C-alpha positions as CSV (number, residue, x, y, z in Angstrom):
1,X,24.7,-11.5,-72.9
2,X,22.8,-14.7,-73.8
3,X,20.0,-14.9,-76.3
4,X,17.2,-15.0,-73.7
5,X,18.5,-11.8,-72.0
6,X,18.8,-10.1,-75.4
7,X,15.2,-11.0,-76.3
8,X,13.8,-10.0,-72.9
9,X,15.7,-6.7,-72.8
10,X,14.8,-5.8,-76.3
11,X,11.1,-6.6,-75.7
12,X,10.7,-4.6,-72.6
13,X,12.8,-1.6,-73.7
14,X,11.3,-1.3,-77.1
15,X,7.7,-1.6,-75.8
16,X,8.6,1.1,-73.2
17,X,10.2,3.3,-75.9
18,X,7.1,3.2,-78.1
19,X,4.9,3.9,-75.1
20,X,7.1,6.9,-74.3
21,X,7.0,8.2,-77.8
22,X,3.2,7.9,-77.7
23,X,3.2,10.6,-75.0
24,X,3.7,13.1,-77.9
25,X,0.2,12.3,-79.2
26,X,-3.0,13.9,-78.2
27,X,-5.7,11.9,-76.5
28,X,-7.6,12.0,-79.8
29,X,-4.6,10.5,-81.6
30,X,-4.2,7.8,-79.0
31,X,-7.7,6.7,-79.8
32,X,-7.8,7.3,-83.5
33,X,-8.9,4.2,-85.3
34,X,-6.5,2.5,-87.8
35,X,-7.2,-0.4,-90.1
36,X,-4.9,-2.9,-88.4
37,X,-4.4,-4.8,-85.2
38,X,-6.2,-3.5,-82.1
39,X,-7.1,-0.4,-84.1
40,X,-5.7,2.3,-81.8
41,X,-2.4,3.2,-80.3
42,X,-3.9,3.0,-76.7
43,X,-5.6,-0.3,-77.3
44,X,-2.5,-1.8,-78.8
45,X,-0.3,-0.7,-75.9
46,X,-2.9,-2.1,-73.4
47,X,-3.0,-5.4,-75.3
48,X,0.7,-5.8,-75.3
49,X,0.9,-5.1,-71.6
50,X,-2.1,-7.2,-70.7
51,X,-0.7,-10.1,-72.7
52,X,2.6,-9.9,-70.7
53,X,0.7,-9.8,-67.4
54,X,-1.7,-12.7,-68.4
55,X,1.0,-15.1,-69.5
56,X,3.3,-14.3,-66.6
57,X,0.4,-14.9,-64.2
58,X,-0.5,-18.2,-65.9
59,X,3.1,-19.5,-65.9
60,X,3.5,-18.7,-62.2
61,X,0.2,-20.4,-61.3
62,X,-1.7,-17.4,-60.2
63,X,-5.4,-18.2,-60.7
64,X,-7.3,-15.7,-62.8
65,X,-9.6,-14.8,-59.9
66,X,-6.6,-13.7,-57.9
67,X,-5.3,-11.3,-60.6
68,X,-5.4,-7.7,-59.5
69,X,-7.8,-5.6,-61.6
70,X,-6.1,-3.8,-64.4
71,X,-5.5,-0.1,-63.8
72,X,-6.8,2.5,-66.2
73,X,-5.7,3.0,-69.8
74,X,-3.8,6.2,-69.4
75,X,-0.2,6.1,-70.6
76,X,0.9,6.6,-67.0
77,X,-1.1,3.5,-66.0
78,X,0.3,1.5,-68.9
79,X,3.8,2.6,-68.0
80,X,3.4,1.5,-64.4
81,X,2.0,-1.9,-65.5
82,X,4.8,-2.4,-68.0
83,X,7.4,-1.5,-65.4
84,X,5.8,-4.0,-63.0
85,X,5.4,-6.9,-65.4
86,X,8.6,-6.7,-67.5
87,X,10.9,-7.6,-64.5
88,X,8.5,-10.3,-63.3
89,X,8.5,-11.9,-66.8
90,X,12.3,-11.6,-67.1
91,X,12.9,-13.1,-63.7
92,X,10.6,-16.0,-64.4
93,X,12.1,-16.7,-67.8
94,X,15.7,-16.6,-66.4
95,X,14.8,-18.8,-63.5
96,X,13.1,-21.4,-65.8
97,X,16.1,-21.3,-68.1
98,X,18.6,-21.6,-65.3
99,X,16.7,-24.6,-63.9
100,X,16.6,-26.3,-67.3
101,X,12.8,-26.3,-67.4
102,X,12.1,-24.6,-70.8
103,X,10.6,-27.9,-72.1
104,X,8.6,-28.6,-68.9
105,X,4.9,-28.0,-69.0
106,X,2.4,-26.0,-67.0
107,X,-1.4,-26.1,-67.3
108,X,-3.1,-23.2,-69.1
109,X,-6.3,-22.8,-67.2
110,X,-7.7,-20.2,-69.6
111,X,-8.0,-22.9,-72.4
112,X,-11.2,-24.8,-72.4
113,X,-10.5,-27.5,-71.5
114,X,-7.2,-26.5,-69.8
115,X,-4.2,-27.7,-71.7
116,X,-0.5,-28.2,-70.9
117,X,2.0,-25.8,-72.6
118,X,5.8,-25.6,-72.4
119,X,7.4,-22.7,-70.5
120,X,9.8,-22.1,-73.4
121,X,7.0,-22.0,-75.9
122,X,5.0,-19.6,-73.8
123,X,7.9,-17.3,-73.2
124,X,8.7,-17.3,-76.9
125,X,5.0,-16.6,-77.6
126,X,5.0,-13.6,-75.3
127,X,8.1,-12.1,-77.0
128,X,7.0,-12.7,-80.6
129,X,3.4,-11.6,-79.8
130,X,4.7,-8.3,-78.5
131,X,6.9,-7.8,-81.6
132,X,4.0,-8.5,-83.9
133,X,1.9,-5.8,-82.2
134,X,4.8,-3.4,-81.8
135,X,5.1,-3.5,-85.6
136,X,1.5,-2.5,-85.9
137,X,2.1,0.2,-83.3
138,X,5.0,1.5,-85.3
139,X,2.9,1.8,-88.4
140,X,0.1,3.6,-86.4
141,X,2.6,6.1,-84.9
142,X,4.1,6.8,-88.4
143,X,0.7,7.2,-89.9
144,X,-0.1,9.8,-87.2
145,X,3.0,11.7,-88.3
146,X,5.1,11.2,-85.2
147,X,8.7,11.9,-86.1
148,X,11.6,9.6,-85.2
149,X,9.7,6.5,-84.6
150,X,12.3,3.8,-84.0
151,X,12.3,0.7,-86.2
152,X,12.2,-1.5,-83.2
153,X,14.7,-4.1,-84.3
154,X,16.9,-6.0,-81.9
155,X,20.2,-4.9,-83.6
156,X,19.1,-1.3,-83.4
157,X,18.5,-1.8,-79.7
158,X,21.9,-3.5,-79.3
159,X,23.7,-0.8,-81.2
160,X,22.2,1.7,-78.7
161,X,24.1,-0.2,-76.0
162,X,21.3,-2.7,-75.2
163,X,19.8,-0.2,-72.8
164,X,17.8,-1.6,-69.9
165,X,14.3,-0.5,-69.2
166,X,14.5,2.4,-66.7
167,X,13.0,0.4,-63.8
168,X,13.4,1.2,-60.1
169,X,15.8,-1.1,-58.3
170,X,14.1,-4.1,-56.8
171,X,13.6,-4.2,-53.1
172,X,16.5,-5.5,-51.2
173,X,16.2,-9.0,-49.7
174,X,18.6,-8.1,-47.0
175,X,17.3,-7.0,-43.6
């Protein structure tokens, strides 16, 4: 497995695992304020997922006005969104790497004024941004007394057999 596949697999699976562990919390615990990051478990999970969606859309040239509205904030909604965006991000990153375009630029239309960014830098940003907020999420889950919260490190993921996110199979391109 190459480095990019390791990082993408770890990112998606670890985010999904923490979201799944959060299902053991009450609605009140999901929205209990903490003194870090996005302040609540639910808001942090939403932020991680929205960040993945936003950057994937930006890098694929989807104009913000064409982005579908975000679904609700339930854990089921966030799970569906994560399952949708993780394979899109991974496919895009793998395609860009295979084509040797990691140093090519695209225009970030959300910047004012719009600015060019490299694909490789943006992909690395998404992955490190998610890890930063997952560390905050891990702290929140532990503070709420949730047992067996994973550390979330890549080697721990790899020692578990580098499990893939439990996604449905993609639609067949064959008639």
